[in-house]
Chimera marker file (.cmm) of the C-alpha trace (Angstrom):
<marker_set name="trace">
<marker id="1" x="104.211" y="79.451" z="100.807" r="1" g="1" b="0" radius="0.5"/>
<marker id="2" x="103.927" y="82.645" z="102.833" r="1" g="1" b="0" radius="0.5"/>
<marker id="3" x="107.650" y="82.590" z="103.591" r="1" g="1" b="0" radius="0.5"/>
<marker id="4" x="108.474" y="82.314" z="99.869" r="1" g="1" b="0" radius="0.5"/>
<marker id="5" x="106.168" y="85.203" z="98.933" r="1" g="1" b="0" radius="0.5"/>
<marker id="6" x="107.671" y="87.309" z="101.730" r="1" g="1" b="0" radius="0.5"/>
<marker id="7" x="111.179" y="86.555" z="100.498" r="1" g="1" b="0" radius="0.5"/>
<marker id="8" x="110.226" y="87.295" z="96.887" r="1" g="1" b="0" radius="0.5"/>
<marker id="9" x="108.721" y="90.683" z="97.800" r="1" g="1" b="0" radius="0.5"/>
<marker id="10" x="111.749" y="91.678" z="99.870" r="1" g="1" b="0" radius="0.5"/>
<marker id="11" x="114.202" y="90.630" z="97.169" r="1" g="1" b="0" radius="0.5"/>
<marker id="12" x="112.200" y="92.396" z="94.444" r="1" g="1" b="0" radius="0.5"/>
<marker id="13" x="112.292" y="95.653" z="96.390" r="1" g="1" b="0" radius="0.5"/>
<marker id="14" x="115.957" y="95.249" z="97.379" r="1" g="1" b="0" radius="0.5"/>
<marker id="15" x="117.131" y="94.403" z="93.851" r="1" g="1" b="0" radius="0.5"/>
<marker id="16" x="114.773" y="96.361" z="91.591" r="1" g="1" b="0" radius="0.5"/>
<marker id="17" x="113.632" y="99.078" z="93.972" r="1" g="1" b="0" radius="0.5"/>
<marker id="18" x="114.648" y="102.714" z="94.164" r="1" g="1" b="0" radius="0.5"/>
<marker id="19" x="116.385" y="104.040" z="97.252" r="1" g="1" b="0" radius="0.5"/>
<marker id="20" x="114.957" y="107.031" z="99.095" r="1" g="1" b="0" radius="0.5"/>
<marker id="21" x="118.222" y="108.908" z="98.631" r="1" g="1" b="0" radius="0.5"/>
<marker id="22" x="118.003" y="108.540" z="94.820" r="1" g="1" b="0" radius="0.5"/>
<marker id="23" x="114.320" y="109.307" z="94.266" r="1" g="1" b="0" radius="0.5"/>
<marker id="24" x="112.918" y="112.618" z="93.078" r="1" g="1" b="0" radius="0.5"/>
<marker id="25" x="109.593" y="111.946" z="94.834" r="1" g="1" b="0" radius="0.5"/>
<marker id="26" x="109.306" y="113.925" z="98.043" r="1" g="1" b="0" radius="0.5"/>
<marker id="27" x="106.112" y="112.600" z="99.642" r="1" g="1" b="0" radius="0.5"/>
<marker id="28" x="104.353" y="109.234" z="99.958" r="1" g="1" b="0" radius="0.5"/>
<marker id="29" x="100.843" y="108.674" z="101.395" r="1" g="1" b="0" radius="0.5"/>
<marker id="30" x="99.387" y="105.594" z="103.098" r="1" g="1" b="0" radius="0.5"/>
<marker id="31" x="95.895" y="105.126" z="104.590" r="1" g="1" b="0" radius="0.5"/>
<marker id="32" x="95.038" y="103.095" z="107.678" r="1" g="1" b="0" radius="0.5"/>
<marker id="33" x="91.400" y="102.322" z="108.430" r="1" g="1" b="0" radius="0.5"/>
<marker id="34" x="91.796" y="102.585" z="112.206" r="1" g="1" b="0" radius="0.5"/>
<marker id="35" x="93.432" y="104.972" z="114.645" r="1" g="1" b="0" radius="0.5"/>
<marker id="36" x="96.800" y="103.891" z="115.886" r="1" g="1" b="0" radius="0.5"/>
<marker id="37" x="98.958" y="105.281" z="118.677" r="1" g="1" b="0" radius="0.5"/>
<marker id="38" x="102.532" y="105.721" z="117.497" r="1" g="1" b="0" radius="0.5"/>
<marker id="39" x="105.508" y="105.539" z="119.834" r="1" g="1" b="0" radius="0.5"/>
<marker id="40" x="107.543" y="107.986" z="117.745" r="1" g="1" b="0" radius="0.5"/>
<marker id="41" x="108.012" y="109.489" z="114.309" r="1" g="1" b="0" radius="0.5"/>
<marker id="42" x="109.986" y="106.551" z="112.917" r="1" g="1" b="0" radius="0.5"/>
<marker id="43" x="108.063" y="103.519" z="111.716" r="1" g="1" b="0" radius="0.5"/>
<marker id="44" x="109.557" y="100.112" z="110.993" r="1" g="1" b="0" radius="0.5"/>
<marker id="45" x="107.775" y="98.532" z="108.043" r="1" g="1" b="0" radius="0.5"/>
<marker id="46" x="107.504" y="94.869" z="109.044" r="1" g="1" b="0" radius="0.5"/>
<marker id="47" x="104.778" y="94.263" z="106.446" r="1" g="1" b="0" radius="0.5"/>
<marker id="48" x="104.416" y="95.442" z="102.848" r="1" g="1" b="0" radius="0.5"/>
<marker id="49" x="103.070" y="99.005" z="102.737" r="1" g="1" b="0" radius="0.5"/>
<marker id="50" x="101.312" y="100.286" z="99.633" r="1" g="1" b="0" radius="0.5"/>
<marker id="51" x="101.586" y="104.031" z="99.132" r="1" g="1" b="0" radius="0.5"/>
<marker id="52" x="100.557" y="106.631" z="96.592" r="1" g="1" b="0" radius="0.5"/>
<marker id="53" x="102.554" y="109.669" z="95.587" r="1" g="1" b="0" radius="0.5"/>
<marker id="54" x="99.409" y="111.730" z="94.952" r="1" g="1" b="0" radius="0.5"/>
<marker id="55" x="97.539" y="113.398" z="97.808" r="1" g="1" b="0" radius="0.5"/>
<marker id="56" x="94.349" y="113.375" z="95.716" r="1" g="1" b="0" radius="0.5"/>
<marker id="57" x="94.419" y="109.595" z="95.312" r="1" g="1" b="0" radius="0.5"/>
<marker id="58" x="95.173" y="109.028" z="98.986" r="1" g="1" b="0" radius="0.5"/>
<marker id="59" x="92.424" y="111.457" z="99.997" r="1" g="1" b="0" radius="0.5"/>
<marker id="60" x="89.914" y="109.610" z="97.817" r="1" g="1" b="0" radius="0.5"/>
<marker id="61" x="90.689" y="106.298" z="99.515" r="1" g="1" b="0" radius="0.5"/>
<marker id="62" x="91.097" y="108.027" z="102.860" r="1" g="1" b="0" radius="0.5"/>
<marker id="63" x="87.518" y="109.252" z="102.729" r="1" g="1" b="0" radius="0.5"/>
<marker id="64" x="86.395" y="105.616" z="102.742" r="1" g="1" b="0" radius="0.5"/>
<marker id="65" x="88.570" y="105.011" z="105.797" r="1" g="1" b="0" radius="0.5"/>
<marker id="66" x="87.210" y="108.070" z="107.581" r="1" g="1" b="0" radius="0.5"/>
<marker id="67" x="83.915" y="106.343" z="108.407" r="1" g="1" b="0" radius="0.5"/>
<marker id="68" x="85.927" y="103.857" z="110.437" r="1" g="1" b="0" radius="0.5"/>
<marker id="69" x="88.015" y="106.583" z="112.066" r="1" g="1" b="0" radius="0.5"/>
<marker id="70" x="90.976" y="106.036" z="109.771" r="1" g="1" b="0" radius="0.5"/>
<marker id="71" x="94.093" y="108.121" z="109.308" r="1" g="1" b="0" radius="0.5"/>
<marker id="72" x="96.457" y="109.014" z="106.493" r="1" g="1" b="0" radius="0.5"/>
<marker id="73" x="100.200" y="108.809" z="107.029" r="1" g="1" b="0" radius="0.5"/>
<marker id="74" x="102.526" y="111.084" z="105.112" r="1" g="1" b="0" radius="0.5"/>
<marker id="75" x="106.114" y="109.923" z="104.647" r="1" g="1" b="0" radius="0.5"/>
<marker id="76" x="108.773" y="112.283" z="103.364" r="1" g="1" b="0" radius="0.5"/>
<marker id="77" x="111.855" y="111.423" z="101.388" r="1" g="1" b="0" radius="0.5"/>
<marker id="78" x="115.078" y="111.462" z="103.326" r="1" g="1" b="0" radius="0.5"/>
<marker id="79" x="118.647" y="110.458" z="102.696" r="1" g="1" b="0" radius="0.5"/>
<marker id="80" x="118.136" y="106.882" z="103.755" r="1" g="1" b="0" radius="0.5"/>
<marker id="81" x="118.836" y="103.458" z="102.330" r="1" g="1" b="0" radius="0.5"/>
<marker id="82" x="115.160" y="102.447" z="102.509" r="1" g="1" b="0" radius="0.5"/>
<marker id="83" x="113.955" y="101.273" z="99.112" r="1" g="1" b="0" radius="0.5"/>
<marker id="84" x="110.576" y="101.081" z="97.376" r="1" g="1" b="0" radius="0.5"/>
<marker id="85" x="109.276" y="99.377" z="94.251" r="1" g="1" b="0" radius="0.5"/>
<marker id="86" x="107.353" y="101.334" z="91.615" r="1" g="1" b="0" radius="0.5"/>
<marker id="87" x="104.204" y="99.271" z="90.973" r="1" g="1" b="0" radius="0.5"/>
<marker id="88" x="102.469" y="101.793" z="88.729" r="1" g="1" b="0" radius="0.5"/>
<marker id="89" x="103.451" y="99.988" z="85.518" r="1" g="1" b="0" radius="0.5"/>
<marker id="90" x="102.034" y="96.684" z="86.863" r="1" g="1" b="0" radius="0.5"/>
<marker id="91" x="98.751" y="98.010" z="88.199" r="1" g="1" b="0" radius="0.5"/>
<marker id="92" x="95.429" y="98.101" z="86.400" r="1" g="1" b="0" radius="0.5"/>
<marker id="93" x="94.939" y="101.400" z="88.261" r="1" g="1" b="0" radius="0.5"/>
<marker id="94" x="97.945" y="103.274" z="86.863" r="1" g="1" b="0" radius="0.5"/>
<marker id="95" x="96.624" y="106.646" z="88.046" r="1" g="1" b="0" radius="0.5"/>
<marker id="96" x="97.282" y="105.596" z="91.649" r="1" g="1" b="0" radius="0.5"/>
<marker id="97" x="101.070" y="105.666" z="91.105" r="1" g="1" b="0" radius="0.5"/>
<marker id="98" x="101.503" y="102.957" z="93.705" r="1" g="1" b="0" radius="0.5"/>
<marker id="99" x="104.849" y="102.442" z="95.449" r="1" g="1" b="0" radius="0.5"/>
<marker id="100" x="105.518" y="99.391" z="97.630" r="1" g="1" b="0" radius="0.5"/>
<marker id="101" x="107.708" y="99.588" z="100.735" r="1" g="1" b="0" radius="0.5"/>
<marker id="102" x="108.882" y="96.580" z="102.748" r="1" g="1" b="0" radius="0.5"/>
<marker id="103" x="111.822" y="96.651" z="105.109" r="1" g="1" b="0" radius="0.5"/>
<marker id="104" x="111.500" y="96.303" z="108.865" r="1" g="1" b="0" radius="0.5"/>
<marker id="105" x="115.200" y="96.899" z="109.463" r="1" g="1" b="0" radius="0.5"/>
<marker id="106" x="115.036" y="100.301" z="107.741" r="1" g="1" b="0" radius="0.5"/>
<marker id="107" x="112.613" y="102.742" z="109.382" r="1" g="1" b="0" radius="0.5"/>
<marker id="108" x="110.678" y="105.427" z="107.537" r="1" g="1" b="0" radius="0.5"/>
<marker id="109" x="110.036" y="108.826" z="109.104" r="1" g="1" b="0" radius="0.5"/>
<marker id="110" x="106.412" y="109.940" z="109.508" r="1" g="1" b="0" radius="0.5"/>
<marker id="111" x="106.110" y="113.568" z="108.463" r="1" g="1" b="0" radius="0.5"/>
<marker id="112" x="102.402" y="114.022" z="109.132" r="1" g="1" b="0" radius="0.5"/>
<marker id="113" x="99.327" y="112.160" z="110.356" r="1" g="1" b="0" radius="0.5"/>
<marker id="114" x="95.946" y="113.251" z="109.003" r="1" g="1" b="0" radius="0.5"/>
<marker id="115" x="92.640" y="112.459" z="110.654" r="1" g="1" b="0" radius="0.5"/>
<marker id="116" x="90.371" y="112.262" z="107.626" r="1" g="1" b="0" radius="0.5"/>
<marker id="117" x="87.055" y="112.342" z="109.507" r="1" g="1" b="0" radius="0.5"/>
<marker id="118" x="87.925" y="115.446" z="111.544" r="1" g="1" b="0" radius="0.5"/>
<marker id="119" x="89.922" y="117.090" z="108.711" r="1" g="1" b="0" radius="0.5"/>
<marker id="120" x="92.886" y="117.535" z="111.043" r="1" g="1" b="0" radius="0.5"/>
<marker id="121" x="96.558" y="117.433" z="110.144" r="1" g="1" b="0" radius="0.5"/>
<marker id="122" x="98.982" y="116.557" z="112.938" r="1" g="1" b="0" radius="0.5"/>
<marker id="123" x="102.126" y="118.024" z="111.442" r="1" g="1" b="0" radius="0.5"/>
<link id1="1" id2="2" r="1" g="1" b="0" radius="0.2"/>
<link id1="2" id2="3" r="1" g="1" b="0" radius="0.2"/>
<link id1="3" id2="4" r="1" g="1" b="0" radius="0.2"/>
<link id1="4" id2="5" r="1" g="1" b="0" radius="0.2"/>
<link id1="5" id2="6" r="1" g="1" b="0" radius="0.2"/>
<link id1="6" id2="7" r="1" g="1" b="0" radius="0.2"/>
<link id1="7" id2="8" r="1" g="1" b="0" radius="0.2"/>
<link id1="8" id2="9" r="1" g="1" b="0" radius="0.2"/>
<link id1="9" id2="10" r="1" g="1" b="0" radius="0.2"/>
<link id1="10" id2="11" r="1" g="1" b="0" radius="0.2"/>
<link id1="11" id2="12" r="1" g="1" b="0" radius="0.2"/>
<link id1="12" id2="13" r="1" g="1" b="0" radius="0.2"/>
<link id1="13" id2="14" r="1" g="1" b="0" radius="0.2"/>
<link id1="14" id2="15" r="1" g="1" b="0" radius="0.2"/>
<link id1="15" id2="16" r="1" g="1" b="0" radius="0.2"/>
<link id1="16" id2="17" r="1" g="1" b="0" radius="0.2"/>
<link id1="17" id2="18" r="1" g="1" b="0" radius="0.2"/>
<link id1="18" id2="19" r="1" g="1" b="0" radius="0.2"/>
<link id1="19" id2="20" r="1" g="1" b="0" radius="0.2"/>
<link id1="20" id2="21" r="1" g="1" b="0" radius="0.2"/>
<link id1="21" id2="22" r="1" g="1" b="0" radius="0.2"/>
<link id1="22" id2="23" r="1" g="1" b="0" radius="0.2"/>
<link id1="23" id2="24" r="1" g="1" b="0" radius="0.2"/>
<link id1="24" id2="25" r="1" g="1" b="0" radius="0.2"/>
<link id1="25" id2="26" r="1" g="1" b="0" radius="0.2"/>
<link id1="26" id2="27" r="1" g="1" b="0" radius="0.2"/>
<link id1="27" id2="28" r="1" g="1" b="0" radius="0.2"/>
<link id1="28" id2="29" r="1" g="1" b="0" radius="0.2"/>
<link id1="29" id2="30" r="1" g="1" b="0" radius="0.2"/>
<link id1="30" id2="31" r="1" g="1" b="0" radius="0.2"/>
<link id1="31" id2="32" r="1" g="1" b="0" radius="0.2"/>
<link id1="32" id2="33" r="1" g="1" b="0" radius="0.2"/>
<link id1="33" id2="34" r="1" g="1" b="0" radius="0.2"/>
<link id1="34" id2="35" r="1" g="1" b="0" radius="0.2"/>
<link id1="35" id2="36" r="1" g="1" b="0" radius="0.2"/>
<link id1="36" id2="37" r="1" g="1" b="0" radius="0.2"/>
<link id1="37" id2="38" r="1" g="1" b="0" radius="0.2"/>
<link id1="38" id2="39" r="1" g="1" b="0" radius="0.2"/>
<link id1="39" id2="40" r="1" g="1" b="0" radius="0.2"/>
<link id1="40" id2="41" r="1" g="1" b="0" radius="0.2"/>
<link id1="41" id2="42" r="1" g="1" b="0" radius="0.2"/>
<link id1="42" id2="43" r="1" g="1" b="0" radius="0.2"/>
<link id1="43" id2="44" r="1" g="1" b="0" radius="0.2"/>
<link id1="44" id2="45" r="1" g="1" b="0" radius="0.2"/>
<link id1="45" id2="46" r="1" g="1" b="0" radius="0.2"/>
<link id1="46" id2="47" r="1" g="1" b="0" radius="0.2"/>
<link id1="47" id2="48" r="1" g="1" b="0" radius="0.2"/>
<link id1="48" id2="49" r="1" g="1" b="0" radius="0.2"/>
<link id1="49" id2="50" r="1" g="1" b="0" radius="0.2"/>
<link id1="50" id2="51" r="1" g="1" b="0" radius="0.2"/>
<link id1="51" id2="52" r="1" g="1" b="0" radius="0.2"/>
<link id1="52" id2="53" r="1" g="1" b="0" radius="0.2"/>
<link id1="53" id2="54" r="1" g="1" b="0" radius="0.2"/>
<link id1="54" id2="55" r="1" g="1" b="0" radius="0.2"/>
<link id1="55" id2="56" r="1" g="1" b="0" radius="0.2"/>
<link id1="56" id2="57" r="1" g="1" b="0" radius="0.2"/>
<link id1="57" id2="58" r="1" g="1" b="0" radius="0.2"/>
<link id1="58" id2="59" r="1" g="1" b="0" radius="0.2"/>
<link id1="59" id2="60" r="1" g="1" b="0" radius="0.2"/>
<link id1="60" id2="61" r="1" g="1" b="0" radius="0.2"/>
<link id1="61" id2="62" r="1" g="1" b="0" radius="0.2"/>
<link id1="62" id2="63" r="1" g="1" b="0" radius="0.2"/>
<link id1="63" id2="64" r="1" g="1" b="0" radius="0.2"/>
<link id1="64" id2="65" r="1" g="1" b="0" radius="0.2"/>
<link id1="65" id2="66" r="1" g="1" b="0" radius="0.2"/>
<link id1="66" id2="67" r="1" g="1" b="0" radius="0.2"/>
<link id1="67" id2="68" r="1" g="1" b="0" radius="0.2"/>
<link id1="68" id2="69" r="1" g="1" b="0" radius="0.2"/>
<link id1="69" id2="70" r="1" g="1" b="0" radius="0.2"/>
<link id1="70" id2="71" r="1" g="1" b="0" radius="0.2"/>
<link id1="71" id2="72" r="1" g="1" b="0" radius="0.2"/>
<link id1="72" id2="73" r="1" g="1" b="0" radius="0.2"/>
<link id1="73" id2="74" r="1" g="1" b="0" radius="0.2"/>
<link id1="74" id2="75" r="1" g="1" b="0" radius="0.2"/>
<link id1="75" id2="76" r="1" g="1" b="0" radius="0.2"/>
<link id1="76" id2="77" r="1" g="1" b="0" radius="0.2"/>
<link id1="77" id2="78" r="1" g="1" b="0" radius="0.2"/>
<link id1="78" id2="79" r="1" g="1" b="0" radius="0.2"/>
<link id1="79" id2="80" r="1" g="1" b="0" radius="0.2"/>
<link id1="80" id2="81" r="1" g="1" b="0" radius="0.2"/>
<link id1="81" id2="82" r="1" g="1" b="0" radius="0.2"/>
<link id1="82" id2="83" r="1" g="1" b="0" radius="0.2"/>
<link id1="83" id2="84" r="1" g="1" b="0" radius="0.2"/>
<link id1="84" id2="85" r="1" g="1" b="0" radius="0.2"/>
<link id1="85" id2="86" r="1" g="1" b="0" radius="0.2"/>
<link id1="86" id2="87" r="1" g="1" b="0" radius="0.2"/>
<link id1="87" id2="88" r="1" g="1" b="0" radius="0.2"/>
<link id1="88" id2="89" r="1" g="1" b="0" radius="0.2"/>
<link id1="89" id2="90" r="1" g="1" b="0" radius="0.2"/>
<link id1="90" id2="91" r="1" g="1" b="0" radius="0.2"/>
<link id1="91" id2="92" r="1" g="1" b="0" radius="0.2"/>
<link id1="92" id2="93" r="1" g="1" b="0" radius="0.2"/>
<link id1="93" id2="94" r="1" g="1" b="0" radius="0.2"/>
<link id1="94" id2="95" r="1" g="1" b="0" radius="0.2"/>
<link id1="95" id2="96" r="1" g="1" b="0" radius="0.2"/>
<link id1="96" id2="97" r="1" g="1" b="0" radius="0.2"/>
<link id1="97" id2="98" r="1" g="1" b="0" radius="0.2"/>
<link id1="98" id2="99" r="1" g="1" b="0" radius="0.2"/>
<link id1="99" id2="100" r="1" g="1" b="0" radius="0.2"/>
<link id1="100" id2="101" r="1" g="1" b="0" radius="0.2"/>
<link id1="101" id2="102" r="1" g="1" b="0" radius="0.2"/>
<link id1="102" id2="103" r="1" g="1" b="0" radius="0.2"/>
<link id1="103" id2="104" r="1" g="1" b="0" radius="0.2"/>
<link id1="104" id2="105" r="1" g="1" b="0" radius="0.2"/>
<link id1="105" id2="106" r="1" g="1" b="0" radius="0.2"/>
<link id1="106" id2="107" r="1" g="1" b="0" radius="0.2"/>
<link id1="107" id2="108" r="1" g="1" b="0" radius="0.2"/>
<link id1="108" id2="109" r="1" g="1" b="0" radius="0.2"/>
<link id1="109" id2="110" r="1" g="1" b="0" radius="0.2"/>
<link id1="110" id2="111" r="1" g="1" b="0" radius="0.2"/>
<link id1="111" id2="112" r="1" g="1" b="0" radius="0.2"/>
<link id1="112" id2="113" r="1" g="1" b="0" radius="0.2"/>
<link id1="113" id2="114" r="1" g="1" b="0" radius="0.2"/>
<link id1="114" id2="115" r="1" g="1" b="0" radius="0.2"/>
<link id1="115" id2="116" r="1" g="1" b="0" radius="0.2"/>
<link id1="116" id2="117" r="1" g="1" b="0" radius="0.2"/>
<link id1="117" id2="118" r="1" g="1" b="0" radius="0.2"/>
<link id1="118" id2="119" r="1" g="1" b="0" radius="0.2"/>
<link id1="119" id2="120" r="1" g="1" b="0" radius="0.2"/>
<link id1="120" id2="121" r="1" g="1" b="0" radius="0.2"/>
<link id1="121" id2="122" r="1" g="1" b="0" radius="0.2"/>
<link id1="122" id2="123" r="1" g="1" b="0" radius="0.2"/>
</marker_set>
């Protein structure tokens, strides 16, 4: 069952998604509830990644992650073939403007890492 869901998500994003080179959105935000040591500025998305396009929304959820020492990742648009799916029309929380990324063979570039607890931005 997991394999089928994985395949369905990938195909949905590949077929109905929007490529980074075609989007007008410049920045995407994703929260992680733990600190993570990155090996570089490119990140391969081997699992589905839910993002918001609004800093305010990400900051709201990031404050909940800050108690655990969480961080906020900021991805910037580039001229890449990476695609995302606009989930905002499906969500009960439409104000979040959620975008779903999933593509481990297409890396995304990390523009900034924010430590929410310490109010630091590693740009």
